[in-house]
Each structure stands twice: as structure tokens, then as C-alpha cells.
C-alpha positions as CSV (number, residue, x, y, z in Angstrom):
1,M,0.0,0.0,0.0
2,L,1.2,3.5,-0.8
3,D,0.2,6.2,1.5
4,W,1.0,9.8,2.2
5,T,3.6,8.8,4.9
6,G,5.8,6.4,2.9
7,A,5.0,6.2,-0.8
8,R,8.5,6.1,-2.0
9,R,9.5,3.2,0.3
10,S,6.3,1.3,-0.7
11,T,7.0,1.9,-4.4
12,R,10.4,0.3,-4.1
13,R,8.9,-2.8,-2.5
14,W,6.3,-3.0,-5.3
15,K,9.1,-2.8,-7.8
16,A,10.9,-5.6,-6.0
17,L,7.8,-7.8,-6.6
18,N,8.0,-7.0,-10.3
19,H,4.8,-5.0,-10.0
20,E,2.8,-8.3,-9.9
21,P,0.2,-7.7,-7.2
22,G,-2.1,-4.7,-7.3
23,I,-1.2,-1.7,-5.2
24,Q,-3.3,0.7,-3.3
25,G,-2.3,4.4,-3.1
26,N,-3.8,6.6,-0.5
27,L,-4.7,10.3,-0.4
28,D,-4.6,12.0,3.0
29,R,-8.2,12.9,3.7
30,S,-7.5,15.9,6.0
31,P,-6.8,18.6,3.4
32,L,-9.7,17.5,1.1
33,R,-11.1,20.9,1.6
34,L,-8.4,22.4,-0.6
35,S,-9.0,21.8,-4.4
36,E,-5.3,22.8,-5.2
37,Y,-4.1,20.0,-2.9
38,I,-6.6,17.5,-4.4
39,K,-5.4,18.1,-8.0
40,R,-1.7,17.9,-7.1
41,R,-2.0,14.8,-5.0
42,V,-4.5,12.9,-7.2
43,T,-2.2,13.6,-10.1
44,D,0.9,12.5,-8.2
45,I,-0.4,9.2,-6.6
46,P,-0.6,7.1,-9.8
47,G,2.9,8.2,-10.7
48,E,4.2,6.9,-7.4
49,G,2.8,3.6,-8.4
50,G,4.5,3.8,-11.8
51,N,1.2,4.5,-13.7
52,R,0.7,0.8,-14.0
53,N,-2.4,-1.3,-14.3
54,G,-3.4,-2.7,-10.9
55,H,-3.2,0.6,-9.0
56,I,-6.1,1.2,-6.7
57,F,-6.8,4.8,-5.6
58,N,-8.0,5.1,-2.0
59,L,-9.0,8.0,0.3
60,G,-7.2,7.2,3.5
61,H,-9.6,6.4,6.4
62,G,-12.6,7.7,4.5
63,I,-14.2,11.1,4.1
64,L,-14.4,13.6,7.0
65,P,-17.9,15.0,7.6
66,T,-16.5,18.5,7.2
67,A,-15.2,17.8,3.6
68,P,-17.0,19.9,1.1
69,T,-19.2,17.7,-1.2
70,D,-18.0,19.6,-4.3
71,N,-14.4,18.8,-3.5
72,V,-15.2,15.1,-2.9
73,K,-16.9,15.0,-6.3
74,Y,-14.0,16.8,-7.9
75,M,-11.6,14.3,-6.5
76,I,-13.7,11.3,-7.8
77,D,-14.1,12.9,-11.2
78,L,-10.3,13.6,-11.4
79,V,-9.4,10.0,-10.4
80,H,-11.8,8.7,-13.1
81,E,-10.4,11.1,-15.7
82,L,-6.7,10.2,-15.0
83,S,-7.3,6.5,-14.8
84,A,-9.3,6.2,-18.0
85,R,-7.4,3.9,-20.4
86,K,-7.0,5.5,-23.8
């Protein structure tokens, strides 16, 4: 699993496994209220996993009740857009 606390270390482990199993990358849920943060991190997380098939995007520990609904929708739409296979 990749998370906001140790993505680089986890990526090295995944590479050592020849990228065989799927991998889950987490977005820290706390700053979900900032759209600039969302775009930057959502764009970065798949790259930390090598932009490979088998990457599962996850919001770490779920959505806080204080998260703006529009930002949650923005995050989901952005994940879908970036993960669409062309």
C-alpha cells in the first residue's frame, strides 16, 4: 500500500515484486477541503505507483464529515479522468 507517509518506500517494495500484485495508493483525507491539494496529490499518486495497471486509488480512512461535497466530487471525477485507459 502506498500512503502519504511512505509512498517512495512502498513503491520500491512493489518494484521488487515485479509490480505483480495490485497496489493501493492513499490520499490524505484531511486537506480534502483544498482543491489545489486535491489536484496535485491525485495527479501524483498514480505516478508513485508507476502509472501501472493494478493501481487502486484510495482515500485514507474515509471522508471527513467536514469535507465539502463539491471537493469530494472533484476528487472522484479527477481520479476517473486520470485513470481512463485510452
